[in-house]
N, C-alpha and C positions, 0 to 999 in steps of 0.2 A: 554519459551516451555514447561519447569516443570509444569508454569504453565495452558498453554493449555492443555499438556496430564491430569493433574488434573480433570480439568473441565469435559473435555470428558469422565473421569472414573464415576465423579459424575455424569455426566448426563445420561452415561450407567447404574449406580445402579440405578436412580431413573426410567429410562425404565422397567428394569426389575420388580421393587419393583410394577410399577403399574401394569404390565402385572401378575406378581403374583397373587395379589390382582385380577384384571380382572377374571382369573382363578381359585381363590377362588370362589368369586359370583357366578359365571356360575358352577362349581360344587355343591356349596350350593342350585343352586335354583333349578338344576336339582335333587335334591335328595329330593326337599321341596315341600309337595305335594300341590293341589290346594286347598287352601281353601276359596276361595270367586270368582265369576264370575263378573265381572264390565264391563257393555256395553255400550257403549257411541254411541248414533245413530245422524250424522249431519242432521239437519234440517233449512237448508239456504232458503228452499222453502216453508217453512210450511204445508210439505206435513205429511202424516202419516199413512202410508201405511204398517209398520212394527212397533212394538211396542218389548219394552226388553223382554218384555213376551216372544216373537214371535222367538226373537235372542236366547233368552236361549234355547227354543223348540229347534230352528233348530240344536245349540251346541248340544243338549243329546237326539237327535231324539227324542221329546217327552218324554223325561224322562227315556226313555230305555238303553240309557247309561252316567250316569254322569257322571260329569267332574269334580265337587267337591271330594276331596281324591286321584285322580290319580296323574299320574306324566308324561303328557305331554311334547314329547319334539320336535324338529323338525319337520319329517315326519306327525309325530301326529297331530303339531300345524297347517302346509299345508291341511292336511285332514280336520280339522274344517275351516278353512277359506274357501276352494270349496264349501261344505256344505251351507254358508252362501252366498258366489257371484255365487249358482245356483238357488236362491231367483230370481223371476223377478225383485221385486224393490229392490234388491242390486245390487247398480252400484262399488263401492268398497267396501270389506272387508280386515281387518287385526287383527290376533287373536296372542298375545304374550302374555308373563309372566314377572310379575316385581319381584323384590328382597322378596318381603313381600310373596310370593306365592298365589298371585291372579291371576287369568287369565283374560284380554282385550280384547274386542272384541271393534272396533271401526267400524262403520260403515256408508256408505253413499249411501242416498237414490236415486233410478232414479227416474226421472219426466215424467210424459207424456204432452204433447204439443197440444194433440187434442183428442178426443172421437171420435171413428168410429163407428157411428150411425146404427142400422139395423131393421126391420120392429117389428123381435122377440128383446125385449132390455136386454134378457137374452146373447144373442149371440155379444151382445157390448163389443168392447175393446178400449184400450187407444194404441198411439203411441209414443213414445219419441225422442229426436231432431233427434237421430240417425236412426230412420225409423222402429226401433223396436215394433213388436206388445206387448203390456203388458194387461196381464187381470185386469178385474174390482176387487178393494177389499172391503170386507164388513166391513174392518176397518176405510176406509176413500174414501170420492167423492172428485175428481178433478175438478176444475171451470175451464175449459179452453172450448174454441169452439167444438163442435159438426161437424162433418163430414158424408155427406152421400152423395146419389144418389137420385135423383126425383124420378125415378120409385121404391128406395128402393133394389134394387140390390148392392149385398155385393161387395165390394173393397176385391181382393185377400189377403193373409194373404202379401204377397210379394210384395203389391204393391207399396212403399216407396223405395223397392230396386233397383229397374232398372234406368236407365236413365233418362226414360221417369216419373216413379213417384217421384225421386228425385226433378223433378222441384216442384211440389206437396207441399213435402216435405219442401223447402224451402221458399214455400209462407208460411206453417205453423211455420217456425221458424220466419219469420220476425215479424208476425204476434206478437208472443209468446216474443220477445227480445224488442219489443215495447211498452210500459208500456199502451198507449193511445188506439194502437188498439187492445190490448189485453184484457183490458176493454170494447173496442167497439163492435168488431166481435164476432157475435153468434152463428147463424148456417152457417155452409161454406157448400154449394153443387156443387159436380162434375157432369158437364152434360154431357151427352153420346156425343157431340160434342169434350168433352175435357176442356170446360171453366167455369170458378169458377162465382160462386156467392155467393152473403151474404147475411144475414139480418144482424140489429143492434141492441144493445142494447138501445140505444138512436135514434128515428127515426123511420119511417114506411117505410121509403125507402130501396127497393132489392138493391143492389148494384152488375152491373154486369160487373165483370173484365176481365173478358176474359179469355184466356191461361196465364199460370202461368210464364210470362215472364217480363222484364221490369216491376219487382215487387216494387222499392222502387218509381220509376217515376210516378206508377200508383198512389198509399197511396198519392203522394205529391200531384195528381191532387184532390184527394179525401179530402184532407186536406183544401185546395183551396174552394174547393164545402161548407163545414164543416165551413170556417171563413166566407162568402161572405154570405150563400143563406138565412139560418134558421135565422141566426139574423135578416134580413131586411125582410123575406117572412111566416117565420117559418118555423117547421120542417115538418110540412107536407103536405105542398104544393106539395111536388111531390113526386111519389111514385116508381120513378123507375130513378136510376141515372148509367149511361156509363161512366166510364172511359176507355174502350178498346181501343179506338182508340187514335194516336200520336197525342197528343197537341189539345186535344178534352174533353170536358167534355158535354155529353149529358143527360139533365133533361126532365123527363115528367112525 
């Protein structure tokens, strides 16, 4: 019993010491001005839409509100995070301080999966996997499929947000998530009827896909065409390939 009590007292004392050290470290950190800003941009998709300089400019409002030499605490850190998250190409952001007095800004970039094109290229935009529209960037151009209407009409800004538009977004997601199709699908057209067609990076065929339904099955049929026809007859034998109808591939 005495040993148990002794062990409990020792454990409690250790906890108190650790707690005291934590409080001391927190107080010391809060009283130490920021000495350096360290920016870390996660770039798992090789996108370069925002730079370290750009992140620093957001934190300081272009240098008007320096953070070096200041003492930012909880609410101020959340405010700095909010500035970063307001950038269209910032998907996630975390701002925090370390014991050495450094301010850390960890950023994960947003990623477009397609480019929405217009007759006036200055109006082009990107769309991400959630259907949100992103602006073009002077820093980087993403190599993604383009999406347009044959008559040059603009897609509404919220096109991919409603129940109908989400089906087209699923098509673009499928292309983006499969390396072969991501490399092969070039220009996607949304016809006035709502049907999809697209051109390819390799081959002169225009693929008539139909409505954005049974997506994986249609791409599986198209893969059958790739594996069996071009190797025998050549890539340019047919100029039109239709996978719209169930259990059929129509080539002309």
